[in-house]
DRENMAR-744398 format. One line per 3 residues: number of its first residue (from 1); their letters; for each residue x negated, y negated, z of N, C-alpha, C, O, CB. Coordinates in pm, whole numbers, plus 50000, padded with zeros to 5 digits. Glycine has a CB too. Layout:
<nodes>
NUM = A = X,Y,Z,X,Y,Z,X,Y,Z,X,Y,Z,X,Y,Z  ...;
</nodes>
This chain:
<nodes>
1 = MTI = 46223,62577,38387,46313,62464,38336,46463,62459,38394,46524,62566,38405,46323,62478,38179  46500,62388,38417,46658,62333,38503,46753,62318,38434,46757,62195,38428,46667,62198,38571  46846,62357,38369,46937,62312,38287,47063,62236,38365,47127,62289,38456,46977,62428,38205;
4 = KRS = 47082,62125,38321,47180,62043,38406,47315,62079,38305,47316,62103,38184,47131,61852,38425  47413,62073,38388,47553,62099,38337,47619,61971,38337,47640,61905,38439,47635,62202,38423  47653,61936,38213,47750,61794,38224,47922,61817,38274,48012,61886,38226,47754,61718,38046;
7 = PLL = 47919,61748,38362,48055,61792,38398,48175,61717,38297,48293,61750,38311,48078,61752,38563  48150,61648,38229,48239,61602,38127,48248,61731,37996,48354,61775,37951,48173,61443,38070  48136,61764,37962,48138,61864,37868,48177,61998,37934,48246,62061,37853,48006,61870,37799;
10 = FSL = 48161,62064,38043,48274,62149,38125,48410,62089,38128,48499,62173,38111,48235,62166,38277  48446,61985,38143,48537,61975,38136,48653,61990,38009,48774,62015,38014,48518,61897,38186  48568,61966,37902,48621,61938,37826,48658,62065,37759,48761,62085,37695,48564,61849,37773;
13 = ALG = 48537,62171,37788,48521,62325,37747,48658,62393,37784,48741,62450,37713,48389,62405,37835  48650,62356,37973,48798,62405,38039,48926,62342,37959,49013,62428,37948,48811,62349,38211  48952,62253,37918,49025,62193,37876,49061,62280,37685,49174,62302,37640,48959,62041,37906;
16 = LVV = 48966,62301,37635,49013,62377,37514,49034,62550,37522,49075,62618,37428,48901,62345,37403  49001,62599,37644,49026,62720,37679,49186,62751,37665,49264,62810,37590,48969,62737,37815  49186,62670,37788,49338,62636,37840,49441,62624,37741,49536,62702,37732,49345,62503,37913;
19 = SSL = 49414,62497,37647,49457,62461,37560,49499,62588,37441,49603,62596,37377,49369,62363,37535  49390,62675,37438,49386,62801,37333,49486,62882,37412,49562,62952,37344,49220,62888,37306  49499,62886,37529,49573,62964,37608,49722,62933,37635,49798,63004,37701,49507,62969,37718;
22 = GTA = 49751,62823,37579,49875,62785,37571,49919,62756,37471,50037,62725,37457,49902,62708,37633  49815,62758,37355,49902,62803,37200,49940,62899,37184,50050,62921,37133,49848,62802,37082  49828,63021,37241,49852,63164,37217,50015,63177,37265,50112,63204,37194,49736,63267,37310;
25 = SVL = 50012,63153,37387,50144,63192,37493,50258,63079,37387,50373,63102,37423,50112,63123,37723  50257,63020,37326,50363,62952,37261,50414,63003,37125,50531,63018,37091,50323,62820,37246  50266,63034,37033,50271,63087,36943,50348,63263,36983,50438,63299,36907,50126,63064,36888;
28 = AHE = 50324,63321,37054,50369,63473,37085,50552,63459,37112,50646,63531,37079,50269,63541,37253  50541,63340,37182,50709,63283,37225,50755,63261,37067,50858,63325,37048,50723,63096,37340  50720,63209,36979,50763,63167,36885,50782,63295,36778,50859,63292,36683,50679,63057,36854;
31 = GHA = 50705,63394,36810,50675,63526,36733,50813,63620,36793,50870,63694,36713,50496,63601,36778  50851,63612,36907,50939,63671,37000,51082,63641,36916,51148,63725,36854,50924,63600,37164  51112,63493,36931,51229,63413,36891,51277,63468,36760,51381,63525,36726,51196,63259,36878;
34 = KAA = 51121,63418,36671,51155,63470,36498,51212,63617,36492,51297,63661,36414,50997,63477,36392  51156,63672,36576,51206,63835,36547,51368,63833,36599,51463,63876,36534,51097,63972,36659  51373,63766,36742,51501,63830,36764,51579,63685,36663,51681,63645,36720,51550,63858,36968;
37 = GHE = 51563,63645,36596,51658,63530,36473,51713,63626,36410,51834,63649,36406,51572,63417,36348  51553,63738,36311,51589,63809,36213,51684,63863,36228,51784,63848,36159,51521,63878,36177  51663,63984,36382,51768,64109,36428,51921,64054,36426,52014,64106,36364,51733,64166,36600;
40 = HEA = 51928,63910,36525,52044,63869,36516,52110,63855,36368,52220,63908,36360,52039,63756,36585  52060,63791,36244,52097,63777,36126,52127,63861,36054,52221,63841,35976,52037,63728,36077  52032,64028,36056,52057,64180,36031,52210,64178,36049,52284,64165,35951,51973,64293,36142;
43 = MMK = 52259,64192,36182,52319,64244,36285,52447,64155,36216,52522,64225,36147,52251,64219,36451  52475,64032,36223,52576,63941,36154,52616,63986,35999,52728,63997,35949,52512,63789,36152  52509,64004,35949,52525,64012,35800,52572,64184,35778,52611,64216,35665,52359,63962,35713;
46 = AEK = 52567,64281,35876,52600,64398,35858,52769,64405,35918,52847,64492,35879,52487,64489,35930  52799,64312,36003,52923,64291,36060,53033,64227,35963,53155,64240,35964,52900,64206,36177  52936,64143,35865,52969,64084,35794,53069,64167,35648,53178,64138,35599,52848,64020,35783;
49 = KIE = 52986,64260,35621,52997,64374,35525,53099,64454,35597,53209,64444,35543,52855,64457,35494  53096,64526,35696,53201,64614,35774,53330,64548,35760,53432,64604,35720,53167,64632,35931  53318,64395,35806,53476,64337,35813,53534,64343,35655,53648,64378,35625,53482,64153,35877;
52 = TAL = 53442,64307,35573,53469,64311,35389,53557,64450,35376,53664,64462,35317,53288,64329,35272  53482,64554,35446,53506,64708,35351,53648,64693,35480,53758,64670,35431,53334,64901,35357  53643,64702,35573,53787,64726,35619,53914,64649,35554,54016,64706,35516,53788,64693,35764;
55 = STL = 53886,64490,35548,53972,64419,35479,54016,64449,35375,54098,64373,35325,53942,64328,35464  53977,64575,35302,54080,64639,35193,54179,64719,35208,54265,64743,35123,54028,64704,35113  54170,64771,35333,54302,64852,35402,54410,64789,35439,54405,64670,35469,54275,64917,35520;
58 = SAE = 54510,64850,35443,54655,64772,35486,54610,64736,35625,54510,64780,35680,54816,64876,35486  54717,64631,35685,54704,64571,35802,54693,64661,35923,54615,64655,36018,54807,64488,35813  54815,64766,35888,54817,64844,36022,54689,64917,36003,54625,64932,36107,54954,64950,36049;
61 = DQE = 54634,64967,35890,54529,65066,35909,54390,64992,35957,54305,65045,36029,54508,65148,35769  54386,64865,35906,54278,64781,35972,54295,64783,36107,54193,64801,36173,54273,64641,35930  54406,64768,36168,54421,64753,36352,54372,64901,36409,54316,64917,36518,54620,64722,36418;
64 = LAK = 54396,64983,36333,54402,65156,36359,54216,65157,36346,54146,65206,36434,54520,65281,36194  54171,65106,36247,54016,65150,36226,53965,65075,36306,53883,65145,36365,53946,65137,36090  53962,64968,36349,53894,64865,36451,53930,64932,36566,53856,64884,36653,53946,64704,36451;
67 = AQR = 53996,65011,36613,54062,65041,36705,53967,65189,36782,53943,65216,36900,54217,65058,36643  53931,65266,36645,53859,65381,36662,53702,65352,36639,53620,65433,36682,53916,65489,36566  53653,65224,36563,53536,65192,36523,53421,65258,36479,53330,65199,36420,53509,65142,36592;
70 = FCP = 53423,65384,36506,53322,65487,36480,53367,65621,36403,53473,65672,36441,53265,65525,36613  53292,65687,36291,53335,65784,36245,53361,65953,36360,53261,65991,36421,53235,65783,36128  53439,66002,36369,53455,66112,36479,53345,66248,36438,53316,66339,36515,53637,66167,36480;
73 = IMT = 53297,66232,36303,53201,66326,36294,53066,66274,36288,52976,66315,36362,53225,66403,36189  53051,66181,36198,52922,66070,36195,52914,65961,36307,52925,65840,36284,52929,65981,36055  52894,66017,36436,52956,65927,36541,52870,65824,36522,52935,65722,36546,52966,65976,36692;
76 = YDR = 52756,65796,36491,52717,65710,36511,52725,65594,36402,52673,65484,36416,52624,65747,36551  52792,65634,36300,52818,65518,36203,52948,65479,36180,53045,65554,36171,52771,65544,36079  52947,65318,36168,53086,65223,36220,53145,65244,36073,53098,65248,35959,53059,65022,36278;
79 = LGS = 53264,65254,36130,53386,65275,35997,53372,65140,35903,53411,65032,35948,53577,65283,36066  53321,65150,35784,53301,65030,35731,53181,65016,35662,53163,64967,35550,53309,64940,35821  53100,65066,35742,52959,65055,35737,52882,65109,35592,52769,65088,35550,52911,65137,35861;
82 = MGT = 53023,65206,35524,52956,65282,35388,53068,65235,35286,53088,65297,35182,52939,65479,35397  53139,65123,35320,53239,65128,35192,53383,65114,35261,53385,65091,35382,53227,65285,35096  53525,65128,35178,53621,65156,35290,53657,65306,35359,53666,65404,35285,53743,65106,35238;
85 = PLK = 53675,65317,35482,53697,65408,35531,53822,65481,35488,53925,65443,35434,53685,65379,35640  53771,65617,35536,53871,65723,35453,53978,65742,35557,53953,65727,35677,53798,65885,35404  54074,65769,35520,54197,65768,35625,54294,65954,35582,54374,65984,35494,54326,65577,35574;
88 = VMI = 54245,66019,35674,54308,66153,35644,54435,66233,35770,54378,66267,35874,54163,66254,35630  54536,66252,35769,54582,66282,35851,54524,66440,35932,54483,66533,35862,54702,66264,35801  54528,66449,36074,54514,66554,36102,54575,66573,36269,54566,66489,36358,54374,66580,36067;
91 = EGK = 54638,66710,36277,54726,66727,36338,54830,66633,36336,54882,66615,36446,54687,66750,36432  54884,66556,36227,54985,66433,36247,54957,66375,36315,55036,66357,36408,55100,66437,36276  54818,66301,36316,54718,66201,36349,54664,66121,36225,54632,66184,36124,54603,66271,36419;
94 = PVF = 54652,65991,36229,54546,65911,36151,54423,65876,36229,54393,65808,36327,54604,65780,36100  54341,65988,36101,54199,65948,36129,54097,65919,36024,54086,65976,35915,54145,66045,36202  54014,65809,36079,53977,65743,35976,53802,65804,36004,53743,65817,36111,54024,65561,35982;
97 = LCC = 53749,65836,35846,53605,65874,35841,53530,65767,35782,53582,65664,35739,53579,66002,35764  53424,65789,35781,53294,65684,35715,53303,65753,35594,53322,65655,35522,53114,65682,35789  53304,65809,35549,53293,65872,35404,53350,66027,35371,53400,66105,35452,53138,65875,35369;
100 = KAC = 53332,66044,35253,53409,66209,35187,53291,66281,35229,53294,66393,35180,53448,66237,34982  53201,66264,35291,53136,66380,35332,53149,66421,35449,53079,66507,35503,53023,66377,35315  53250,66353,35502,53265,66396,35672,53430,66451,35644,53481,66487,35750,53247,66227,35820;
103 = VDD = 53505,66462,35544,53634,66508,35560,53674,66671,35585,53751,66720,35667,53694,66461,35445  53608,66724,35502,53623,66859,35549,53564,66920,35687,53611,67029,35719,53572,66931,35449  53474,66867,35766,53426,66883,35887,53544,66840,35982,53584,66916,36070,53295,66806,35904;
106 = AKK = 53592,66729,35963,53684,66656,36036,53788,66774,35989,53798,66869,36066,53711,66482,35994  53863,66773,35873,53948,66902,35899,53991,67045,35988,54085,67094,36050,53928,66936,35827  53856,67071,35946,53791,67194,36040,53826,67170,36164,53894,67251,36225,53633,67212,36041;
109 = GGA = 53790,67070,36213,53762,67038,36356,53890,66997,36397,53916,67030,36513,53651,66929,36384  53977,66937,36339,54124,66981,36378,54155,66900,36508,54130,66779,36511,54140,67154,36409  54226,66986,36650,54249,66908,36717,54129,66828,36814,54137,66722,36877,54340,66967,36768;
112 = KTV = 53999,66939,36798,53859,66883,36827,53839,66726,36743,53771,66635,36790,53735,67009,36768  53901,66719,36631,53829,66573,36552,53944,66490,36623,53896,66398,36690,53826,66557,36335  54108,66499,36630,54176,66427,36683,54132,66373,36827,54138,66253,36853,54281,66486,36675;
115 = KAV = 54076,66490,36939,54026,66417,37057,53909,66316,37078,53886,66236,37169,54000,66505,37132  53843,66346,36962,53705,66283,36959,53754,66150,36933,53710,66064,37010,53592,66339,36845  53846,66108,36834,53913,65981,36814,53952,65889,36921,53935,65770,36949,54020,66005,36752;
118 = MKL = 54031,66028,36987,54126,65957,37125,54018,65890,37192,54035,65770,37208,54212,66077,37248  53913,65939,37233,53758,65919,37307,53739,65787,37284,53744,65690,37359,53621,66007,37244  53699,65808,37082,53627,65698,37052,53729,65555,37085,53671,65448,37106,53578,65717,36893;
121 = RDS = 53858,65560,37087,53921,65466,37120,53933,65401,37238,53958,65282,37257,54002,65488,37091  53913,65499,37325,53907,65432,37500,53771,65369,37480,53772,65251,37515,53906,65569,37661  53613,65427,37420,53550,65332,37443,53532,65239,37365,53456,65149,37400,53468,65360,37474;
124 = TAT = 53579,65235,37271,53600,65085,37206,53635,64960,37247,53587,64848,37229,53676,65086,37131  53766,65022,37331,53845,64919,37434,53751,64873,37565,53756,64760,37613,53991,65002,37500  53662,64985,37614,53621,64960,37706,53497,64846,37667,53469,64742,37728,53598,65084,37770;
127 = LAK = 53441,64896,37559,53300,64823,37515,53326,64677,37492,53245,64586,37510,53234,64886,37372  53461,64669,37446,53490,64512,37372,53503,64434,37483,53534,64320,37448,53635,64488,37273  53490,64447,37618,53508,64380,37711,53351,64285,37742,53343,64170,37785,53562,64481,37818;
130 = LPM = 53244,64377,37705,53091,64359,37714,53039,64243,37644,53097,64198,37545,53019,64476,37659  52923,64187,37694,52902,64087,37569,52822,64180,37459,52764,64287,37477,52802,63934,37615  52839,64098,37334,52778,64151,37210,52671,64240,37256,52688,64361,37266,52723,64040,37112;
133 = EER = 52523,64160,37294,52400,64250,37312,52411,64356,37415,52320,64438,37402,52283,64168,37348  52486,64380,37508,52505,64496,37584,52584,64547,37504,52520,64608,37418,52550,64489,37719  52675,64553,37492,52774,64642,37363,52675,64727,37265,52660,64849,37276,52871,64515,37242;
136 = MAV = 52605,64637,37158,52493,64677,37074,52430,64764,37146,52418,64879,37104,52404,64576,37028  52382,64731,37256,52265,64852,37340,52325,64985,37344,52294,65086,37281,52229,64818,37519  52433,64962,37442,52563,65081,37471,52581,65146,37349,52592,65267,37363,52722,65019,37517;
139 = EAQ = 52590,65094,37202,52661,65199,37112,52556,65223,37062,52570,65323,36991,52777,65170,37014  52409,65170,37058,52241,65253,37055,52257,65329,37081,52235,65407,36988,52124,65234,37121  52291,65380,37170,52298,65509,37272,52356,65594,37269,52320,65709,37244,52324,65502,37372;
142 = KYC = 52471,65552,37296,52632,65608,37219,52674,65721,37325,52783,65713,37381,52615,65696,37026  52594,65817,37348,52649,65960,37483,52547,65852,37638,52458,65768,37647,52521,66229,37425  52614,65909,37703,52566,65929,37832,52390,65991,37845,52368,66081,37764,52679,66035,37896;
145 = AVA = 52304,65964,37911,52177,66016,37930,52204,66140,37972,52138,66226,37912,52091,65945,38019  52303,66194,38080,52321,66302,38134,52419,66365,38094,52378,66469,38042,52323,66294,38242  52547,66358,38089,52645,66423,38015,52636,66389,37881,52711,66308,37827,52772,66398,38061;
148 = NTS = 52547,66447,37825,52513,66448,37623,52602,66445,37556,52582,66436,37435,52448,66569,37545  52735,66452,37606,52866,66501,37467,52984,66386,37534,53095,66374,37481,52951,66739,37472  52956,66329,37620,53039,66197,37671,53041,66046,37638,52987,65968,37717,53016,66186,37789;
151 = FLG = 53097,66005,37535,53083,65880,37511,53083,65760,37588,53170,65750,37674,53147,65869,37447  52997,65660,37572,52987,65563,37705,53119,65488,37657,53145,65467,37539,52825,65449,37727  53185,65456,37747,53298,65338,37771,53422,65428,37787,53523,65383,37841,53318,65217,37631;
154 = SMG = 53415,65557,37740,53548,65678,37739,53598,65732,37869,53695,65804,37893,53504,65817,37662  53488,65668,37965,53519,65720,38118,53541,65573,38203,53564,65574,38324,53368,65825,38192  53533,65460,38130,53528,65337,38218,53391,65261,38199,53306,65339,38157,53547,65378,38373;
157 = APL = 53349,65149,38215,53288,65063,38205,53169,65172,38227,53200,65247,38320,53322,64941,38284  53049,65201,38173,52914,65295,38150,52805,65204,38255,52771,65085,38256,52849,65302,37948  52782,65288,38316,52644,65237,38428,52517,65220,38369,52468,65300,38289,52605,65347,38549;
160 = KLE = 52467,65120,38407,52342,65085,38362,52236,65092,38473,52245,65043,38585,52348,64952,38302  52113,65177,38408,52022,65214,38530,51877,65147,38416,51885,65130,38294,52026,65435,38594  51746,65118,38513,51665,65065,38459,51553,65127,38491,51505,65109,38603,51670,64951,38475;
163 = IDG = 51471,65235,38372,51318,65333,38442,51272,65269,38359,51296,65240,38242,51278,65516,38443  51168,65240,38465,51046,65206,38338,51071,65087,38284,51022,65066,38173,51040,65308,38205  51136,65001,38337,51196,64889,38268,51263,64866,38147,51276,64764,38079,51123,64822,38259;
166 = KPV = 51317,65018,38129,51402,65045,38030,51538,65063,38049,51581,65129,38144,51363,65136,37975  51654,64976,37914,51766,64997,38019,51826,65196,37963,51798,65261,37862,51926,64827,37987  51900,65227,38069,51955,65349,38042,52104,65344,38109,52144,65303,38219,51858,65466,38098;
169 = YLC = 52171,65404,37997,52335,65395,37987,52407,65555,38049,52387,65666,37998,52384,65365,37791  52496,65523,38176,52536,65681,38179,52705,65625,38165,52751,65511,38163,52479,65796,38357  52771,65767,38156,52905,65726,38145,52993,65725,38293,53112,65702,38268,52968,65825,38038;
172 = CGG = 52970,65743,38427,53015,65717,38542,52903,65760,38657,52799,65825,38664,53147,65785,38551  52979,65693,38732,52873,65739,38865,52862,65867,38905,52767,65884,38981,52908,65679,38995  52926,65963,38880,52908,66104,38867,52781,66139,38844,52719,66215,38919,52982,66159,38772;
175 = CTK = 52725,66077,38723,52566,66090,38686,52448,66082,38708,52344,66132,38666,52539,66057,38637  52496,65974,38817,52373,65889,38900,52270,65990,38970,52153,66017,38940,52444,65786,39034  52334,66027,39050,52238,66183,39146,52137,66244,39031,52016,66258,39045,52375,66359,39204;
178 = KAQ = 52215,66277,38914,52153,66358,38823,52008,66304,38758,51899,66353,38732,52256,66380,38718  52070,66180,38749,51942,66061,38659,51820,66033,38786,51701,66060,38768,52038,65849,38603  51867,65982,38899,51751,65991,38956,51692,66116,39026,51586,66117,39087,51754,65901,39032;
181 = ADP = 51771,66213,39009,51650,66340,39035,51526,66345,38943,51407,66344,38974,51717,66493,39010  51586,66352,38821,51492,66324,38720,51477,66208,38619,51511,66224,38502,51499,66417,38656  51421,66082,38670,51428,65973,38573,51354,65982,38437,51394,65935,38331,51381,65859,38638;
184 = AGT = 51247,66045,38457,51188,66074,38309,51236,66117,38202,51232,66080,38084,51111,66144,38306  51293,66224,38273,51389,66329,38176,51475,66245,38120,51477,66231,37998,51478,66452,38250  51570,66169,38214,51685,66112,38181,51614,66006,38080,51629,66011,37958,51774,66055,38312;
187 = LAK = 51542,65917,38143,51481,65800,38036,51476,65854,37896,51548,65789,37820,51321,65752,38073  51408,65960,37836,51341,66051,37769,51472,66102,37682,51455,66106,37560,51261,66160,37868  51583,66135,37728,51695,66193,37676,51760,66074,37633,51829,66092,37532,51774,66281,37770;
190 = AQK = 51759,65953,37679,51837,65835,37646,51765,65775,37507,51826,65712,37420,51837,65724,37779  51629,65807,37503,51566,65749,37429,51574,65825,37298,51551,65759,37197,51449,65726,37483  51606,65963,37282,51624,66045,37213,51753,66034,37139,51769,66041,37017,51603,66141,37276;
193 = LVK = 51845,66014,37236,51980,65973,37140,51979,65839,37063,52040,65830,36956,52114,65960,37234  51914,65740,37113,51902,65620,37039,51815,65626,36904,51806,65547,36809,51843,65520,37131  51764,65735,36929,51647,65755,36789,51747,65795,36699,51763,65725,36599,51505,65886,36796;
196 = AGT = 51844,65933,36723,51895,66007,36649,52007,65905,36589,52071,65925,36486,51932,66135,36718  52016,65819,36654,52104,65723,36606,52101,65638,36447,52179,65576,36374,52091,65632,36711  51948,65682,36451,51878,65587,36350,51819,65680,36230,51741,65635,36147,51749,65498,36428;
199 = LEG = 51857,65790,36229,51829,65900,36137,51957,65895,35993,52074,65933,36000,51838,66057,36244  51904,65850,35902,52020,65896,35806,52047,66017,35768,51961,66104,35773,52014,65848,35698  52158,66039,35729,52241,66189,35674,52208,66281,35794,52175,66397,35770,52171,66270,35505;
202 = HDH = 52214,66240,35918,52207,66326,35996,52343,66368,36066,52415,66269,36087,52113,66287,36073  52390,66472,36102,52530,66518,36169,52485,66472,36311,52441,66560,36386,52578,66702,36157  52491,66328,36359,52529,66328,36519,52639,66335,36619,52662,66268,36720,52497,66245,36553;
205 = AAH = 52697,66429,36565,52817,66462,36621,52756,66583,36702,52810,66608,36810,52941,66490,36514  52632,66674,36654,52539,66762,36742,52498,66721,36860,52484,66811,36942,52426,66791,36684  52473,66613,36895,52420,66604,36976,52424,66649,37110,52538,66656,37156,52416,66529,36963;
208 = GHG = 52312,66690,37202,52309,66781,37283,52414,66858,37345,52521,66821,37297,52254,66739,37353  52430,66942,37424,52534,67026,37443,52542,67059,37585,52560,67171,37634,52525,67141,37360  52517,66907,37665,52516,66967,37841,52670,66952,37869,52734,66901,37777,52407,66851,37979;
211 = DHK = 52727,66982,37959,52849,67020,37998,52857,66876,38109,52764,66796,38125,52857,67195,38064  52949,66871,38154,52964,66737,38197,53099,66797,38328,53222,66802,38328,53017,66607,38039  53000,66830,38416,53043,66874,38503,53000,66779,38672,52888,66788,38723,52999,67013,38473;
214 = H = 53079,66722,38716,53037,66655,38847,53104,66701,38998,53068,66646,39102,53071,66503,38824;
</nodes>
């Protein structure tokens, strides 16, 4: 027995399939948009919290804290994210810390702590020129994926590579050859740096011990 296919029924079925695929695509797009919206909302909420904490400082100290932006001990921690930053004088220089737990280490560091603050200020000034989303991505990695002790932005605008479709940031052109010679290793290191920034209570200043030699 031969079964006859109705052109009309076939067209309706095809239309339903296409419609379903289109609906799935729209839903996926809406899901991504909603997630991005929540992420942006959370980011703006965090920025508001930091702004409120910094506003309790004197006008002069606010400017210094904003120029430093991050704690020199817990280097992934934004000043103000844990309440009003603490100001200590080290080597005759004002240094802002995220919390009391960092005071002893900062003082023990002495000149090294002051040097870290200077690099953080250079980095902040450079990254301030980037669009916010790009800046947040750079700050999430924080350090160069090759010269792991170099703050991104402290040596000028960071360089961006794409490895396996993922962004990887370098501190300068001198690190490009090493990154390209071992792309898998470079990507792994960048992802490790980003992950380290999400660990609470971790001494972020201890990332990597790679020498920065070009």
